[in-house]
C-alpha positions, 0 to 999 in steps of 0.5 A: 504464523509465517509458515501457515501464511506462506502458501496462500495466494502464492503462484507456483511459476512466479513464486510471488503472491496473487492475493487481490481483494475479494477473491479466494486468496483474499478469503483464505487471508481473512480466515487465517486472520480470524483464527489467529485472533481466536486462538489468542481470545480476541474478539474479531470483527469486520467493519463496514468496509471489510477491514478486520479488527481483532480486539483486546479490551473493549472496542467502545471504550475509545482511546484504543492503541491500534496496530496491524497493516494488510495481507493482499498483494501486488500481482506476484508480490513478495511475502513481506509487503503487508503480511509482516506487519500483521504477523508482527502484531500478533507476535507483539501480543504474545510478547507482551503476554510473556512479559506479563504486561497489564493493558489499561487501553484497548488494544486492536490488530487490523487487516485492512482491505485492498490496500495495494489496489491491484484488482480495482486500480485504487490503493487503500480502498478500505481505510480510504472508506473508512476515513471518508477520502473516498465516496460510496459513489466512486467506490462503486464505479470501481471495475476490475480488469474483467468489468466486475464492479467493486459491489459485485465483487463484495457481494460474491465474497459475502459482504454487503456493498451497501453498507460501506462508507466513512467510519468517523465513529470508529476512528474517533475511538482509536488514540494511536495507530502504529503500522509496522512495515518491511522497508521499501528501500535500503535506507537502513541497510546503509546505515546498519539499523534493523528497525526505523521510525517513519517521518513522512510519507512522499505526496504521490499519485496515479494518472492514466494516460489513454492514447487512441489512434487508428487500428490497422493491418501491421503488414500491409500499412505503410508507416508513413500512413500509420497513426500508431498510439504505441509509439506516442506511449513509448516516447512518453515513457522515456519523457517520464524517466527524463523528468524524474532524473532532472527532478530527483523524483520518481515516475514509472509507467508499470501497467499497459493495456492494448486494443486490440492486442494483437500481434499483427495489428496497429493498436487503436488504443494504448492505456498507460498507468503513471505512478509518480512521487516526490519529496514535496508537492511543487516537485511532484506537480513539475514532474507530471506537468512535464510528462503530460506536456511531452505526451501532448507534443508527440500526440500531437505530431503523430495525430494521436488523441489523448486523454490524461485522468488522475485516478488517485492521489495522496499529499504529503503525510507528516506523521504526528511529530509527538507520536513520532517522538514518543516512539523514538523515546520508548526505543531510545537506548533499546538494545536492537543491535548493540549500537548505542544509537537512536533509532533512525527516522527516515521518510519513504516514497510508498503509500500505506494505511497509516498515511491514509488515516493519519488525517483522522487518527495519531498515526506512526510507523516502523520499518524493518530493514530490507537488505536488498531494498527490493519490493513488490517482487517475489525477491523482497525479503527481511532477515528473520533477526531483523523481523524478531527485532521488529517484533520487540520494537513494536512490543516495546511501543505497544507497552509504553502506549497501551499498558501500565 
């Protein structure tokens, strides 16, 4: 399975993946998913929001156990973030069939659409729509860097953008959702465990900072006469690092757009996107407020106009304790590494579809060790033995939840 997925959407120069929503690479990933489902005799369907579902058993019976993740990527992302969860889900089903397990609850494997938000700037679009956390009107306003709207992109890919919206009936038929994911950090590497259980997802969000100055000639305009928004943006980037360090949080300006974007032109507009995350809501609010305050102070001194827009936000997600504890009990004493220890429980600063669905469905997550902690990069990696341990752990969980 891994080999058949490896080259889809891979950039030859960077070695990373560019699997953006509603593009050719996305279509190839969706075809791959459908072929894997059909090869296992599963009924494959696409819901109103473009999320794929592969069913074993009656989808309408209710109390289904669902697993899966996503197949899209960030720009030049790694091979494991998202796809590991989907591949492991199919592999876990293969393992359960090998064991002769008998299912007494419907089982589904999912591929949620546009989880990374790489094209339209909003993460988890497919699951947000299904959970009613993104309105149809707001979704229709989403545009990519080329000005193509989400409805236009969906229609070009053969999907009906007028059908999108909340899907409470579908979510009500799910009894539990378990997402396996490569760890995006080194906590498991430091403890020596191949697999962990998620406790919570930190609150996090994305803010757009628009710095507007005055375009002019870079070779003829005196420094004293310039209204250069790039300088104010640079000061804000440094302020973000200071505020995050002081609070023990995270703050990153990872995307920037410049107009007119000429080598010999002073910019008229610098637009930067802030990603910030913290262990609790109060800390996150303090960090973002401090960054905005510093940006406005620098902008006022330099004669720069500033607009700040919160584009997305996800509050802290505490995974349902009962389901989380059930996973711990199912894996307790499992011979993952002959350690004799319980599977560790750890928090994460990364957002996931499981976090979005947690408001509507009992959800839980399993993490697979990432020895370097690197993610959202071609260097992202998990050892084969650890990936197999993840499959066995997921199979153990699904057997405990869905089988006699």
